[in-house]
C-alpha positions in Angstrom: -27.7 3.1 -70.8 -24.6 3.0 -68.7 -23.5 -0.5 -67.6 -20.6 -1.4 -65.3 -17.7 -2.9 -67.1 -16.3 -6.0 -65.5 -12.6 -6.4 -66.3 -10.6 -9.6 -66.4 -9.2 -11.3 -63.3 -6.3 -13.6 -62.9 -6.3 -16.7 -60.6 -3.8 -19.3 -59.7 -4.9 -22.7 -60.9 -4.0 -26.3 -60.8 -5.4 -28.3 -63.7 -4.9 -31.4 -65.8 -6.2 -31.3 -69.3 -7.9 -34.3 -70.9 -8.7 -34.3 -74.6 -11.5 -36.5 -76.0 -12.2 -36.1 -79.7 -15.8 -37.2 -79.7 -17.7 -35.5 -82.5 -15.1 -32.7 -82.4 -12.6 -31.6 -79.8 -13.7 -31.9 -76.1 -11.4 -30.7 -73.4 -12.0 -31.7 -69.8 -10.2 -29.6 -67.2 -9.6 -31.5 -64.0 -8.7 -29.2 -61.1 -7.1 -31.7 -58.7 -7.4 -30.4 -56.1 -9.6 -27.3 -56.1 -9.6 -27.2 -52.4 -9.3 -29.1 -49.1 -11.5 -28.8 -46.1 -11.4 -30.4 -42.7 -12.5 -29.9 -39.1 -9.8 -29.2 -36.6 -10.0 -30.2 -32.9 -10.9 -26.6 -32.0 -13.5 -26.2 -34.7 -17.2 -27.2 -34.8 -17.4 -27.0 -38.6 -15.1 -27.6 -41.5 -12.9 -24.9 -42.8 -10.5 -24.5 -45.7 -7.0 -25.8 -45.5 -6.3 -25.0 -49.1 -8.2 -23.0 -51.7 -6.9 -23.5 -55.3 -8.5 -20.2 -56.5 -6.9 -18.0 -53.8 -3.7 -19.8 -52.7 -0.5 -18.9 -54.6 1.0 -22.3 -55.3 4.0 -23.8 -57.1 2.5 -27.0 -58.5 5.0 -29.2 -60.3 4.2 -31.4 -63.2 6.1 -34.3 -64.7 5.5 -37.1 -67.2 5.5 -40.6 -65.8 5.5 -42.2 -69.3 2.7 -44.0 -71.1 0.5 -40.9 -71.1 0.5 -40.6 -67.3 1.1 -37.3 -65.6 1.8 -36.3 -62.0 1.1 -33.0 -60.3 2.5 -32.2 -56.8 2.6 -29.4 -54.3 4.2 -29.2 -50.8 3.4 -26.5 -48.3 5.8 -27.3 -45.4 4.1 -27.4 -42.1 0.6 -27.6 -43.7 0.1 -30.3 -46.3 1.4 -32.2 -49.3 -0.3 -33.3 -52.5 0.6 -35.9 -55.1 -1.9 -36.3 -58.0 -1.8 -38.7 -60.9 -3.8 -38.7 -64.1 -3.5 -41.8 -66.4 -5.7 -42.2 -69.6 -6.4 -45.9 -70.4 -8.8 -46.7 -73.2 -12.2 -45.3 -72.3 -11.2 -44.0 -68.9 -8.8 -41.8 -67.0 -7.6 -43.2 -63.7 -7.1 -40.6 -61.0 -5.0 -40.9 -57.8 -4.7 -38.2 -55.2 -2.5 -38.5 -52.1 -2.9 -36.0 -49.3 -0.5 -35.8 -46.3 -1.2 -34.0 -43.1 2.0 -32.0 -42.4 0.8 -30.3 -39.3 0.9 -31.3 -35.6 -2.9 -31.5 -35.2 -5.5 -34.1 -36.2 -7.7 -33.3 -39.1 -11.3 -34.7 -39.0 -13.9 -35.2 -41.8 -11.4 -34.3 -44.5 -12.8 -33.7 -48.0 -10.8 -32.8 -51.2 -12.7 -30.8 -53.8 -11.9 -32.1 -57.3 -13.5 -30.0 -60.0 -14.2 -31.5 -63.5 -15.0 -28.7 -65.8 -16.8 -29.4 -69.2 -16.9 -25.8 -70.4 -14.5 -26.6 -73.2 -16.2 -29.8 -74.0 -19.0 -28.6 -76.3 -20.6 -32.0 -76.8 -21.0 -32.5 -73.0 -21.3 -29.1 -71.3 -24.7 -29.0 -69.6 -25.2 -25.7 -67.8 -29.0 -26.2 -67.9 -28.7 -29.6 -66.2 -30.8 -31.4 -68.8 -28.3 -34.4 -69.1 -26.6 -34.5 -65.7 -27.3 -37.4 -63.2 -26.1 -38.5 -59.8 -26.4 -41.8 -57.9 -29.2 -42.1 -55.5 -30.2 -45.2 -53.5 -32.8 -46.1 -56.1 -30.5 -45.4 -59.1 -29.6 -42.5 -61.2 -31.5 -39.3 -60.8 -31.3 -35.8 -62.4 -29.1 -33.3 -60.6 -30.8 -30.1 -59.5 -28.9 -26.9 -58.8 -30.7 -26.3 -55.5 -28.7 -29.2 -54.0 -29.1 -32.8 -53.2 -29.9 -34.2 -49.8 -29.8 -38.0 -50.3 -27.1 -39.8 -52.4 -25.7 -43.3 -52.5 -22.3 -42.9 -54.0 -19.7 -40.3 -55.0 -20.7 -40.5 -58.7 -21.9 -38.0 -61.3 -22.4 -38.4 -65.1 -23.2 -36.1 -68.0 -24.6 -37.5 -71.3 -23.5 -36.0 -74.7 -25.9 -33.8 -76.6 -26.7 -36.7 -78.9 -27.2 -39.1 -76.0 -24.7 -41.6 -77.4 -21.7 -40.9 -75.1 -21.0 -40.1 -71.5 -18.5 -38.4 -69.3 -18.8 -39.7 -65.7 -16.7 -39.3 -62.6 -16.4 -40.8 -59.2 -14.4 -42.5 -56.5 -15.5 -46.2 -56.2 -14.5 -46.9 -52.6 -15.9 -44.3 -50.1 -17.3 -45.0 -46.6 -18.7 -41.5 -46.5 -19.0 -40.1 -50.0 -19.3 -36.4 -50.4 -22.5 -34.9 -51.9 -22.3 -34.9 -55.7 -23.0 -31.5 -57.0 -22.5 -29.0 -59.8 -20.8 -25.6 -59.7 -20.7 -22.4 -61.7 -22.8 -22.8 -64.9 -20.1 -20.9 -66.7 -17.6 -23.7 -65.9 -20.1 -26.4 -66.6 -18.4 -28.3 -63.7 -19.4 -31.4 -61.9 -18.1 -32.6 -58.5 -18.0 -36.0 -56.7 -15.3 -35.3 -54.2 -13.2 -37.9 -52.3 -13.5 -38.2 -48.5 -10.3 -38.9 -46.5 -11.8 -39.4 -43.0 -9.5 -38.5 -40.2 -5.8 -37.8 -40.8 -3.3 -37.9 -38.0 -0.2 -35.7 -38.1 2.2 -36.9 -40.7 -0.3 -39.4 -42.1 -0.5 -39.8 -45.9 -3.7 -41.2 -47.5 -4.3 -42.1 -51.1 -7.7 -42.1 -52.8 -8.3 -43.5 -56.3 -11.0 -42.3 -58.7 -11.9 -42.5 -62.3 -13.3 -40.4 -65.2 -15.2 -42.5 -67.8 -15.2 -41.3 -71.4 -17.3 -44.0 -72.9 -19.7 -44.6 -75.7 -23.0 -45.3 -73.9 -25.4 -43.8 -71.5 -24.9 -42.6 -67.9 -26.6 -45.8 -66.8 -23.9 -47.8 -68.6 -21.2 -45.7 -66.9 -22.9 -46.3 -63.5 -23.0 -50.0 -64.1 -19.3 -50.0 -64.8 -18.7 -47.9 -61.7 -20.8 -50.2 -59.5 -19.0 -53.3 -60.8 -15.6 -51.7 -60.0 -16.9 -50.7 -56.6 -17.9 -54.3 -55.8 -14.6 -55.6 -56.9 -12.7 -53.1 -54.8 -14.8 -53.8 -51.6 -14.6 -57.6 -52.0 -10.9 -58.0 -51.5 -9.4 -56.1 -54.4 -8.2 -52.5 -53.9 -8.5 -50.8 -50.5 -9.9 -47.4 -49.7 -6.8 -45.9 -48.1 -3.2 -46.7 -48.9 -0.8 -45.5 -46.3 2.6 -44.8 -47.7 
């Protein structure tokens, strides 16, 4: 039987690598960002401003000390990125700044942040048996066909033994993007930050978190909700303009 041979392909990529040695080595690849979409004044629907799998980029990386790393990319006349990834105890704090470097207004801006668990054998869940999202009534199993109602930008994956969780979200979002899963081969989960409307020259920062905790997805969601309430009751703010 003759079968077509699929050869290797190369892609540009922009990833932070997080190592969690839970019952062996688990490597979490965070593509921050994987892409940016918005709706321009002349458009009816959102389109790509940036696609991390197709755009040749020159991301720079530098250590900020204390385990914190920054990645950055500037495309003059289009956009600027500044990302930060800071592991602290049982969590990794994320920060992603996006600047509109064009002369037109961007509406309904979303940034796609891919969290791949393909190299985290205790957590990879391509069959979606241990992956949950936040609905209005609490956590519900994710289905590959898509979600139509969700309460928060939050998604969680339990370990194979059920005793640990990797969860991910952006606590303060007026219009959270739909939590979803991607390619089963990447075992990736998404809970993408929403930036609203960006005026020309306007920078906006969104802050998120990846939890790496001993406990269940429900425990992670409880922590997420507590931080969400703290942030919306006078603590942190959704957007920080630099």
